[in-house]
C-alpha positions in Angstrom: 51.5 16.2 -21.9 55.3 16.2 -22.6 57.2 19.1 -23.7 59.4 22.1 -22.8 58.8 23.4 -19.4 59.3 27.2 -19.1 59.0 29.4 -16.0 57.5 32.9 -16.9 56.1 36.0 -15.2 52.3 36.3 -14.9 51.0 39.5 -16.6 47.6 40.0 -15.3 44.5 38.2 -13.9 41.2 38.2 -16.0 38.0 38.1 -13.9 34.7 37.2 -15.2 31.1 36.1 -14.1 29.1 33.3 -15.5 25.3 33.8 -16.1 24.5 32.5 -12.5 26.6 35.1 -11.1 29.6 32.9 -10.1 32.9 34.7 -10.5 35.8 33.0 -12.2 39.5 34.0 -12.8 42.1 33.2 -15.2 45.9 34.0 -15.0 47.5 35.1 -18.0 51.1 35.0 -19.0 53.4 36.3 -22.0 56.5 34.6 -23.1 58.9 35.7 -25.8 60.5 32.8 -27.6 64.1 33.5 -27.7 64.6 31.6 -31.0 61.8 33.1 -33.2 61.2 36.3 -31.1 57.4 35.7 -31.4 55.4 36.5 -28.3 52.9 34.0 -27.1 50.1 34.5 -24.6 49.2 31.6 -22.3 46.0 31.4 -20.1 45.3 29.2 -17.2 42.2 27.1 -17.2 39.1 29.0 -15.6 39.5 29.1 -11.8 36.8 29.4 -9.3 39.1 30.5 -6.4 40.9 33.9 -6.7 44.7 33.2 -7.2 45.9 34.5 -3.8 49.1 35.7 -5.2 47.5 37.9 -7.7 46.1 41.6 -7.5 43.4 42.8 -9.9 46.2 44.7 -11.8 48.7 41.9 -12.3 51.1 40.1 -10.1 54.6 39.5 -11.0 54.7 36.0 -9.9 56.2 33.1 -11.7 54.2 30.1 -13.2 55.2 26.9 -14.9 54.1 26.4 -18.4 54.6 23.3 -20.5 54.7 23.9 -24.2 54.9 21.7 -27.3 58.3 23.0 -28.7 56.9 22.5 -32.2 53.8 24.4 -31.6 53.8 26.5 -28.6 50.0 27.2 -29.0 49.7 23.7 -27.4 50.4 24.3 -23.8 49.4 23.6 -20.3 49.7 26.3 -17.4 50.4 24.5 -14.3 47.9 25.8 -11.5 49.0 24.3 -8.4 48.7 27.3 -6.3 
């Protein structure tokens, strides 16, 4: 995917459990578009391993998100940690 790369702070980590009892995690981050002043919420793909930088209450770490400038709902959060 090509687009605009933004670096934003993570907001929280979502935790869930599938029917087999396996835990999963999702990192959530919010971004305010400086042009439209609209807030967008981005989520990572489901992760099997706990993101080590995060606590259950949030984290305050930066993540890179690649967005389509014409449609920020199309995005890719880079999860290389």
